[in-house]
LOTINU-965992 format. One record per residue (C-alpha): x, y, z; residue in three letters. Coordinates in Angstrom, 2 decimals, always signed. Layout:
BEGIN
    east   north      up   r
       X       Y       Z ala
...
//
This chain:
BEGIN
    east   north      up   r
  -35.11  +76.07  +17.68 met
  -37.04  +75.15  +20.86 pro
  -36.01  +71.85  +22.43 thr
  -38.14  +69.42  +24.42 arg
  -36.31  +68.69  +27.68 ile
  -36.63  +66.07  +30.40 phe
  -34.64  +67.03  +33.49 ile
  -33.77  +65.19  +36.69 thr
  -32.61  +67.06  +39.78 gly
  -34.66  +70.07  +38.72 gly
  -35.35  +71.27  +42.28 thr
  -31.69  +71.19  +43.32 gly
  -28.95  +73.79  +43.49 tyr
  -28.21  +73.91  +39.76 ile
  -31.54  +72.64  +38.43 gly
  -33.55  +75.40  +40.10 ser
  -31.35  +77.97  +38.34 ser
  -31.18  +76.38  +34.90 val
  -34.91  +75.62  +34.46 ile
  -36.05  +79.29  +34.42 pro
  -33.33  +80.05  +31.88 met
  -34.44  +77.18  +29.65 leu
  -38.05  +78.33  +29.79 ile
  -37.03  +81.92  +29.08 gln
  -35.32  +80.70  +25.93 arg
  -38.50  +79.02  +24.76 gly
  -37.63  +75.41  +25.53 his
  -40.28  +72.98  +26.79 ser
  -39.33  +71.45  +30.15 val
  -40.63  +68.40  +31.98 arg
  -39.06  +67.56  +35.34 ala
  -38.89  +64.28  +37.23 leu
  -39.75  +64.92  +40.88 val
  -41.07  +63.15  +43.92 arg
  -44.70  +63.99  +44.66 glu
  -43.64  +65.93  +47.76 ser
  -41.43  +68.23  +45.64 ser
  -43.85  +69.14  +42.85 val
  -44.53  +72.50  +44.50 gly
  -40.83  +73.39  +44.38 lys
  -40.76  +73.51  +40.59 leu
  -40.92  +76.93  +38.92 pro
  -43.95  +77.87  +36.87 ser
  -44.01  +76.68  +33.29 gly
  -42.57  +73.24  +34.08 val
  -44.54  +70.02  +33.67 val
  -43.99  +67.70  +36.63 ala
  -43.42  +63.99  +36.08 val
  -43.85  +62.21  +39.41 val
  -41.34  +59.45  +40.04 gly
  -38.19  +58.41  +41.89 asp
  -34.93  +59.27  +40.12 ala
  -33.25  +56.34  +41.87 leu
  -35.72  +53.79  +40.52 asp
  -36.07  +53.41  +36.75 ala
  -39.33  +51.48  +37.10 ser
  -41.09  +54.59  +38.47 thr
  -40.50  +56.61  +35.30 phe
  -40.01  +53.94  +32.65 ala
  -41.66  +55.20  +29.48 gly
  -41.86  +58.78  +30.77 ala
  -38.96  +60.04  +28.64 ile
  -40.02  +60.69  +25.05 gln
  -37.83  +59.81  +22.03 pro
  -37.49  +63.46  +20.99 asp
  -36.48  +64.83  +24.40 glu
  -33.04  +65.99  +25.46 thr
  -32.27  +64.59  +28.91 val
  -30.42  +66.71  +31.48 ile
  -29.29  +64.65  +34.47 his
  -28.47  +66.77  +37.53 leu
  -29.29  +64.46  +40.45 val
  -26.53  +64.32  +43.04 gly
  -25.66  +64.37  +46.71 thr
  -25.93  +67.91  +48.12 pro
  -22.64  +69.43  +49.29 his
  -20.46  +66.43  +48.34 pro
  -17.57  +65.71  +50.70 gly
  -14.91  +63.04  +51.30 pro
  -17.01  +61.18  +53.89 gly
  -20.04  +60.63  +51.65 lys
  -18.91  +57.66  +49.57 gly
  -21.88  +55.49  +50.47 glu
  -24.32  +58.29  +49.67 glu
  -22.63  +58.86  +46.31 phe
  -23.22  +55.24  +45.41 arg
  -26.77  +55.21  +46.77 arg
  -27.90  +58.46  +45.13 val
  -25.54  +59.62  +42.39 asp
  -24.77  +56.23  +40.89 leu
  -28.27  +54.80  +41.26 ala
  -29.82  +57.84  +39.61 ser
  -27.54  +57.97  +36.58 ile
  -27.96  +54.23  +36.13 arg
  -31.75  +54.70  +36.12 ala
  -31.72  +57.67  +33.76 ser
  -29.42  +55.96  +31.27 val
  -31.60  +52.85  +31.33 lys
  -34.79  +54.78  +30.57 val
  -33.21  +57.21  +28.09 ala
  -31.35  +54.42  +26.30 gly
  -34.54  +52.39  +25.90 ala
  -36.14  +55.13  +23.78 val
  -32.97  +56.42  +22.11 gly
  -33.04  +60.09  +23.09 val
  -31.22  +62.47  +20.73 pro
  -29.01  +64.03  +23.42 his
  -28.07  +63.21  +27.02 phe
  -26.43  +65.92  +29.16 ile
  -24.67  +64.70  +32.30 tyr
  -23.30  +66.84  +35.12 leu
  -20.13  +64.93  +35.99 ser
  -17.05  +66.24  +37.82 val
  -13.53  +67.40  +36.99 gly
  -11.11  +64.49  +36.75 gln
   -8.56  +63.25  +37.50 pro
   -8.05  +64.97  +40.84 ala
   -6.01  +64.22  +43.99 pro
   -9.05  +64.27  +46.32 val
  -12.71  +63.17  +46.40 met
  -11.84  +59.77  +44.95 arg
  -15.22  +58.15  +45.80 asp
  -17.09  +61.00  +44.16 tyr
  -14.93  +60.91  +41.05 ile
  -15.23  +57.12  +40.82 ala
  -19.04  +57.31  +40.86 val
  -19.19  +60.10  +38.29 arg
  -16.68  +58.29  +36.07 ala
  -18.90  +55.21  +36.29 glu
  -21.82  +57.36  +35.20 gly
  -19.85  +58.50  +32.17 glu
  -19.00  +54.88  +31.36 arg
  -22.66  +53.88  +31.51 leu
  -23.56  +56.65  +29.06 ile
  -20.85  +55.61  +26.63 gln
  -21.77  +51.93  +26.85 glu
  -25.40  +52.80  +26.09 ala
  -24.25  +54.49  +22.88 gly
  -25.98  +57.77  +23.73 leu
  -25.15  +61.02  +21.98 thr
  -23.99  +62.98  +25.00 ala
  -22.40  +66.04  +26.54 thr
  -20.42  +65.42  +29.73 leu
  -19.91  +68.56  +31.79 leu
  -17.03  +68.34  +34.25 arg
  -16.98  +71.23  +36.73 pro
  -14.92  +70.80  +39.88 trp
  -16.78  +73.22  +42.15 tyr
  -19.69  +75.54  +41.31 val
  -19.62  +78.78  +43.27 leu
  -22.99  +80.24  +44.24 gly
  -25.41  +80.87  +47.12 pro
  -24.54  +78.49  +49.95 gly
  -21.56  +77.20  +47.96 his
  -18.86  +79.80  +48.42 arg
  -16.22  +78.29  +50.71 trp
  -13.99  +77.32  +47.77 ala
  -13.60  +81.01  +46.84 ala
  -10.80  +81.18  +49.43 ile
   -8.78  +78.94  +47.10 leu
   -8.69  +81.50  +44.28 lys
   -5.18  +82.79  +45.19 pro
   -3.88  +79.20  +45.14 ile
   -5.43  +78.64  +41.72 tyr
   -3.86  +81.87  +40.48 ala
   -0.40  +80.76  +41.58 ile
   -0.88  +77.21  +40.24 ala
   -1.91  +78.56  +36.84 ser
   +1.45  +80.33  +36.55 leu
   +3.54  +77.21  +37.15 val
   +3.93  +74.96  +34.08 pro
   +3.82  +71.74  +36.14 ala
   +0.53  +72.63  +37.86 thr
   -1.13  +74.73  +35.14 arg
   -3.06  +71.87  +33.46 pro
   -4.58  +70.74  +36.76 gly
   -5.44  +74.31  +37.77 ala
   -7.35  +74.78  +34.52 lys
   -9.01  +71.36  +34.60 arg
  -10.18  +71.85  +38.20 leu
  -10.91  +75.58  +37.97 ala
  -13.82  +77.05  +39.89 leu
  -16.91  +78.01  +37.90 val
  -19.82  +80.17  +38.98 thr
  -23.45  +79.07  +39.10 leu
  -24.21  +81.48  +36.25 gln
  -21.43  +79.99  +34.14 gln
  -22.67  +76.48  +34.87 met
  -26.27  +77.21  +33.94 thr
  -25.22  +78.98  +30.77 arg
  -22.98  +76.06  +29.83 ala
  -25.94  +73.69  +30.23 ile
  -28.02  +75.99  +28.05 leu
  -25.21  +76.04  +25.48 his
  -25.16  +72.24  +25.48 ala
  -28.92  +72.09  +24.93 val
  -28.76  +74.48  +22.00 glu
  -25.56  +73.05  +20.50 asn
  -25.85  +69.24  +20.67 pro
  -23.08  +66.96  +19.38 pro
  -23.42  +65.19  +16.05 leu
  -25.45  +61.98  +16.38 pro
  -23.40  +59.22  +17.96 gly
  -20.76  +61.61  +19.26 his
  -19.75  +62.44  +22.81 leu
  -18.45  +65.83  +23.94 val
  -16.54  +66.43  +27.18 ile
  -16.32  +69.93  +28.64 ala
  -14.00  +70.57  +31.58 asp
  -14.06  +73.71  +33.72 ala
  -12.18  +75.81  +31.17 thr
  -14.57  +74.82  +28.38 lys
  -17.55  +75.44  +30.68 ile
  -16.31  +78.98  +31.25 gln
  -15.77  +79.48  +27.52 arg
  -19.16  +78.06  +26.55 arg
  -20.89  +80.22  +29.13 ala
  -19.32  +83.24  +27.47 gly
  -20.50  +82.07  +24.05 asn
  -24.15  +81.80  +25.10 thr
  -25.68  +84.90  +23.58 leu
  -28.84  +86.97  +23.92 his
  -29.54  +86.10  +27.56 leu
  -31.68  +88.67  +29.30 arg
//
């Protein structure tokens, strides 16, 4: 059944890949963008002009029957970007939850991050706060927790694959290796599509770590 979708971060690394897939599957997509970025949206998307960091600029824009996909985040996150995480990532999820919660959307999909982890503490703290905001708002939600999404311009982590392979063989490190496994851009976009088409029961919250993202991507059928 086609779903009405409101997406933030639609012109970014993951958003620009997932929107065409959603449209191909027959879903209706509206995207929150700054006026200067309207031209970056793929065809078939309805632009909603606003600032993802400021709820007042899109208050009332989200409709009660729309699934919200929140993808806004700092590009190429790194250990030295704590202030940017708080200014962009945290401010945007706070704004989206405020607007979505006010109308009681049926499903909120949040791109979080794998946790716990021994590094990127500022990033994890901000994403964990985003998850907390969603739960406190009482939203029916899917929390997707990839650690790193491999794709164009995002391939450096591929050199870690041998380390992951070894870690997955050792009982003491196996859980962490699975929880923080690398996923591909295709797997990530398919997992988002799976979440859209398989929402949780009303009032429930589903958490999908890297292993579940890989599994859900494989379960998304009939993609052309």
